[in-house]
C-alpha positions as a printed NumPy array, in Angstrom:
array([[  0.   ,   0.   ,   0.   ],
       [  1.167,   3.559,  -0.712],
       [  2.513,   5.757,   2.043],
       [ -0.038,   8.289,   3.316],
       [  2.299,  11.205,   2.575],
       [  2.451,  10.167,  -1.073],
       [ -1.284,  10.603,  -1.609],
       [ -2.024,  13.509,   0.746],
       [  0.512,  15.994,  -0.608],
       [  0.836,  17.613,  -4.011],
       [  2.624,  20.593,  -5.533],
       [  1.505,  22.877,  -8.338],
       [  2.999,  25.835, -10.17 ],
       [  0.416,  28.631, -10.268],
       [ -0.716,  29.023, -13.902],
       [ -1.551,  32.282, -15.672],
       [ -5.241,  31.334, -15.937],
       [ -5.533,  31.577, -12.13 ],
       [ -4.152,  35.12 , -11.873],
       [ -6.378,  38.198, -11.479],
       [ -5.75 ,  41.701, -12.825],
       [ -3.851,  42.575,  -9.627],
       [ -1.325,  39.768, -10.1  ],
       [ -2.67 ,  37.458,  -7.373],
       [ -4.387,  34.104,  -7.629],
       [ -8.197,  34.316,  -7.859],
       [ -9.917,  33.293,  -4.616],
       [-11.933,  30.63 ,  -6.459],
       [ -8.718,  29.03 ,  -7.736],
       [ -7.687,  28.184,  -4.168],
       [-10.88 ,  26.122,  -3.871],
       [-10.394,  24.489,  -7.273],
       [ -6.852,  23.374,  -6.471],
       [ -7.805,  22.258,  -2.945],
       [-10.67 ,  20.165,  -4.334],
       [ -8.242,  18.616,  -6.837],
       [ -5.917,  17.709,  -3.944],
       [ -8.799,  16.04 ,  -2.061],
       [ -9.816,  14.218,  -5.264],
       [ -6.238,  12.933,  -5.643],
       [ -6.508,  11.35 ,  -2.192],
       [-10.081,  10.133,  -2.794],
       [ -9.   ,   8.221,  -5.912],
       [ -7.319,   5.665,  -3.627],
       [-10.384,   4.862,  -1.497],
       [-11.819,   1.345,  -1.368],
       [-14.856,   1.202,  -3.646],
       [-18.004,  -0.917,  -3.635],
       [-20.962,  -1.472,  -5.957],
       [-23.487,   0.409,  -3.796],
       [-21.323,   3.414,  -2.932],
       [-23.006,   6.74 ,  -2.246],
       [-22.089,   9.919,  -4.08 ],
       [-20.681,  12.88 ,  -2.176],
       [-21.721,  16.521,  -2.354],
       [-19.99 ,  19.522,  -0.838],
       [-22.056,  20.65 ,   2.143],
       [-19.747,  23.412,   3.331],
       [-16.439,  25.007,   2.422],
       [-14.427,  27.771,   4.034],
       [-11.044,  29.349,   3.482],
       [ -8.73 ,  31.437,   5.618],
       [ -6.217,  33.331,   3.507],
       [ -2.753,  34.16 ,   4.859],
       [ -0.708,  35.17 ,   1.827],
       [ -1.563,  35.713,  -1.844],
       [  0.009,  33.461,  -4.45 ],
       [  1.358,  34.891,  -7.696],
       [  2.145,  33.598, -11.179],
       [  4.646,  30.715, -11.17 ],
       [  4.72 ,  30.38 ,  -7.37 ],
       [  5.074,  26.752,  -6.307],
       [  2.307,  25.845,  -3.86 ],
       [  2.191,  22.744,  -1.68 ],
       [ -1.211,  21.242,  -0.829],
       [ -1.49 ,  18.947,   2.191],
       [ -4.791,  17.109,   2.749],
       [ -5.939,  15.73 ,   6.094],
       [ -9.185,  14.3  ,   7.424],
       [-10.396,  16.084,  10.552],
       [-13.78 ,  14.437,  11.085],
       [-15.495,  11.238,  10.021],
       [-19.175,  11.573,  10.809],
       [-22.021,   9.143,  10.185],
       [-22.995,  10.778,   6.866],
       [-20.297,  13.419,   6.422],
       [-16.554,  13.784,   5.993],
       [-14.461,  16.843,   6.807],
       [-11.213,  17.473,   4.958],
       [ -8.682,  20.217,   5.553],
       [ -6.229,  21.419,   2.954],
       [ -3.217,  23.403,   4.127],
       [ -1.605,  25.403,   1.332],
       [  1.935,  26.711,   1.705],
       [  4.644,  28.147,  -0.509],
       [  8.359,  28.275,   0.318],
       [  7.543,  27.226,   3.881],
       [  5.075,  30.104,   4.349],
       [  1.394,  29.426,   5.13 ],
       [ -0.782,  30.582,   2.23 ],
       [ -4.308,  29.382,   3.033],
       [ -6.231,  26.837,   5.091],
       [ -9.391,  25.322,   3.647],
       [-12.081,  23.164,   5.187],
       [-14.326,  21.111,   2.92 ],
       [-17.264,  19.108,   4.282],
       [-18.813,  16.387,   2.129],
       [-22.102,  14.613,   2.755],
       [-22.737,  11.068,   1.488],
       [-26.027,  10.71 ,  -0.394],
       [-27.926,   7.958,  -2.149],
       [-27.403,   8.454,  -5.91 ],
       [-31.102,   7.948,  -6.713],
       [-32.919,   9.695,  -3.866],
       [-30.242,  12.31 ,  -3.076],
       [-30.938,  11.706,   0.619],
       [-28.076,  11.454,   3.16 ],
       [-26.773,   7.944,   3.864],
       [-24.017,   6.539,   6.05 ],
       [-20.444,   6.612,   4.806],
       [-19.516,   2.961,   4.078],
       [-17.521,   1.319,   6.861],
       [-14.649,   0.331,   4.541],
       [-14.255,   4.019,   3.577],
       [-14.457,   5.114,   7.22 ],
       [-11.765,   2.598,   8.184],
       [ -9.515,   3.703,   5.3  ],
       [ -9.919,   7.408,   6.171],
       [ -8.872,   6.852,   9.797],
       [ -5.22 ,   6.701,   8.717],
       [ -5.516,  10.297,   7.444],
       [ -7.055,  11.784,  10.593],
       [ -5.247,  14.907,  11.75 ]])
């Protein structure tokens, strides 16, 4: 099995498309890259035939320092809560050892047909425990 650090951390170079007219990264781009970092971790989860789908219930970001074109940003994903029907991820973004932003993303598990909340499968809960912060 892969080491946890291998699938919870990723680096990106900030592309031109993410830069606003003031030379800083758009606020929405922080969310887009953080969601991509969570998705990179999520790809490794144990899957089953009756798995729920997951919707974002809540997201929040605390900004510390604005990224600029070509900055290298490190994204570190952790799990901070495993609820009955929800999962809470945090994404710490840094650049050159400096904190850039901290995001919290809460997902809720739902039945694909009814769109009603359901329990997170036990195999997923057990797998996520190794990423608890």
